[in-house]
DOTI-532702 format. One record per residue (C-alpha): residue in three letters; x, y, z. Coordinates in steps of 0.5 Angstrom, whole numbers, plus 2048, in hexadecimal, padded with zeros to 3 digits. Example, Ala and Ser with C-alpha at 12.3 -4.5 7.8 and 13.67 -1.06 7.14 Angstrom:
<atoms>
ALA8197F7810 SER81B7FE80E 
</atoms>
This chain:
<atoms>
MET8687FD83A GLU8607FE83B PHE8607FF833 LEU8637F8832 LEU85D7F5835 LYS8577F9834 PHE8557FC82D PRO85880382D PHE854807828 ARG84C808827 TRP84880B822 ASN84380F825 ILE83D80E820 ASP837813821 MET83280D821 ASP82C812823 ALA82D81681D ILE82D80F819 ASP82680E81C GLU82381581B ALA825814814 VAL82280E813 ARG81C810817 GLY81B816813 PHE81C81280C SER81680E80E VAL812814810 ARG81381880A HIS811812806 ALA80C80F80A ALA80780F804 PHE80B80B800 PHE80C806806 ASP805806807 VAL803803800 ILE8087FE801 LYS8057FC808 VAL7FE7FC805 GLY8007F87FF LEU8037F3804 ARG7FE7F2809 GLU7F97F1803 PHE7FD7EC800 VAL7FE7E8807 SER7F67E9808 LEU7F57E6801 LEU7F97E0802 GLN7F67DF809 THR7EF7DF806 ILE7F17DA800 LEU7F37D6806 GLY7ED7D780A TRP7E97D5804 VAL7EC7CE803 PRO7E97C9808 TRP7ED7C680D TRP7EB7BF80B LEU7EE7C1804 LEU7F47C4806 ILE7F67BD80A LEU7F47B9804 LEU7F87BD800 ALA7FE7BD805 ALA7FD7B5805 LEU7FD7B47FE ALA8037B87FC GLY8077B5802 TRP8057AE7FE LYS8067B07F7 ILE80D7B37F9 SER80F7AE7FE GLY80C7A87FA SER80A7A5801 LYS8027A5804 LYS8057A580B ILE8097AC80A GLY8037AF807 LEU7FE7AD80C LEU8037B0811 TYR8037B680E GLY7FC7B780E ALA7FC7B5815 MET8017BA817 LEU7FD7BF814 PHE7F77BD817 PHE7FA7BD81E ILE7FB7C581D GLY7F37C581C LEU7F27C1822 ILE7F67C5827 GLY7F27CB825 TYR7F87CF820 TRP7F57CE819 ASP7F37D5818 LEU7F97D881B MET7FD7D3817 ASN7F97D6811 ILE7FC7DD813 THR8037DB814 LEU8037D780D SER8007DE80A ILE8067E280C VAL80B7DC80A LEU8087DB803 ALA8087E3802 SER80F7E4804 VAL8117DE800 VAL80D7E07FA ILE8117E77FA SER8187E47FB LEU8177DF7F5 LEU8157E57F1 LEU81B7E97F3 GLY8207E47F4 LEU81F7E07EE PRO8207E57E9 LEU8267E87EE GLY8297E17EE ILE8297E07E6 LEU82C7E77E5 ILE8327E67EA SER8337DF7E7 GLY8357E27E0 ASN8387E97E2 GLU83F7E87E6 LYS83F7EF7E8 ALA8387EF7EB ASN83A7E87EF THR8407EC7F2 ILE83B7F17F5 ALA8367ED7F7 ARG83A7E87FB PRO83C7EC801 ILE8357EF801 LEU8327E8801 ASP8377E6806 THR8357EC80B MET82D7EA80A GLN82E7E380C THR8337E4812 MET82F7EA815 PRO82B7E881B VAL8247E7819 PHE8227EC81F VAL8257F281B TYR8207F1815 LEU81B7F381A ILE81D7FA81B PRO81D7FD814 ALA8167F9813 VAL8137FC819 MET816803817 PHE813803810 PHE80D7FF811 SER80B7FF818 LEU8087F981B GLY8047F3818 ASN8047EE813 ALA8077F380D PRO80E7F4811 ALA80E7ED813 VAL80E7EB80B ILE8137F080A ALA8187EE80F THR8177E680D THR8187E8806 ILE81F7EB807 TYR8217E580B ALA81E7E0807 ILE8207E2800 VAL8287E1801 PRO8277D97FF VAL8237DA7F9 ILE8287DF7F6 ARG82E7DB7F8 LEU82C7D47F5 THR8297D77EF SER8307DA7ED HIS8347D47EF ALA82F7CF7EC ILE8307D37E5 ARG8377D47E6 GLN8387CD7E7 VAL8357CA7E0 ASP8397C67DC PRO83D7CB7D7 GLU83D7C67D2 VAL8357C67D2 ILE8357CD7D1 GLU83A7CD7CC ALA8367C87C8 ALA8307CC7C9 LYS8347D27C6 ALA8367CE7C0 PHE82F7CC7BE GLY82E7D47BE SER82B7D57C4 THR82B7DC7C6 LYS82D7DE7CD SER8267DF7D0 GLN8247D87CD THR82A7D57D0 LEU8287D87D7 TRP8217D67D7 LYS8217D07D3 VAL8287CC7D5 GLN82B7D07DB ILE8247D17DF PRO8217CA7DE GLN8287C77E0 ALA8297CB7E6 LEU8217CA7E8 PRO8237C47EE THR8287C97F1 ILE8237CF7F0 MET81E7CB7F3 ALA8227CA7F9 GLY8237D17FA VAL81C7D27FA ASN81B7CD800 GLN8207D0804 THR81D7D7803 LEU8167D4805 MET81A7D180B MET81D7D880D ALA8167DB80C MET8137D6811 SER8187D7816 MET8187DF816 VAL8117E0816 VAL8117DD81D THR8167E381F CYS8117E881B SER80C7E7821 MET8107EC825 ILE80E7F1820 GLY8077EF820 ALA8067EA81B ARG8007E581D GLY8007DE81C LEU8047D8820 GLY80A7DC821 ASN8067E1825 GLU8037DB829 VAL80A7D982B LEU80C7E082D ILE8067E0832 ALA8087DA834 VAL80F7DC836 ASN80D7E3839 ARG8087DF83D SER80C7D983F GLU8077D483C ILE80B7CE83A SER8057CA838 ARG8037D0833 GLY80A7D1831 ILE80A7C982F PHE8047C882B SER8057CF827 GLY80C7CD826 THR80A7C6824 ALA8057C981F VAL80B7CD81C VAL8107C781C ILE80A7C3818 ILE8097C9813 ALA8117C9812 ILE8127C2811 LEU80C7C180C MET80E7C7808 ASP8157C4808 ARG8147BD806 LEU80F7BF801 THR8147C47FD GLN81A7BF7FE GLY8167BA7FB TRP8147BE7F6 VAL81B7C07F4 LYS81D7B97F4 ASN8187B67F0 ASP8197BC7EB GLY8217BA7EB VAL81F7B37E9 LYS81B7B67E3 GLN8217BA7E1 SER8267B57E1 
</atoms>
């Protein structure tokens, strides 16, 4: 009766063969992956240089002004500026710029790939049927799994961190872009077609403007997921605040962990509130 209590069958998968096949593929196409790695590394370095050119006081001022404009409250604007000032006060300004450069690189790539894919599957039921289980898998896969192929193909450093973060963070913008375009009022679409709009004109001049608030919500979620993943990517050599958190864990330095973690939280809060405020303001203008 043991087979009733324990699963009686087992598929003996040759995992070593799979690993060797993937390693062999990475070795054979090393030149191709090196080109991507160098390109990503230079892109992150460019963003980091641009952020380094911005004076600290100007960035704080811009954050305060953006908070004031979006929320309509001077107190909120001053709070945002004070939060950013605190990061510099505890000595994490340069590490913040490194983290932001990786996040921004990942978000830019996610949007360049995710928005067109979302538009594509919104108007093609077959593509949507194929994409849905893939997106489900990408969204529910443990985040640490993404680190393995990133390291195998792109070694350690910021380049594999961008790749892993992009794969993890791209899902919301694809889903919400497709969902937003599909949810546009059919009567509005029919009215556009009645006035002689082509399919592409209806998409770009009617459907996308109507769906923009929801699409921006997808951008916001992609930004937040990239921010959370970039900390995890410190395990594969990504520098910045995530690396400080990892060092604090390895050395059991609670003060270092609290301050570096607080800096990450501040950046995440500022990015979330500013993009959410932008989405709400945009939604008011659309209505």
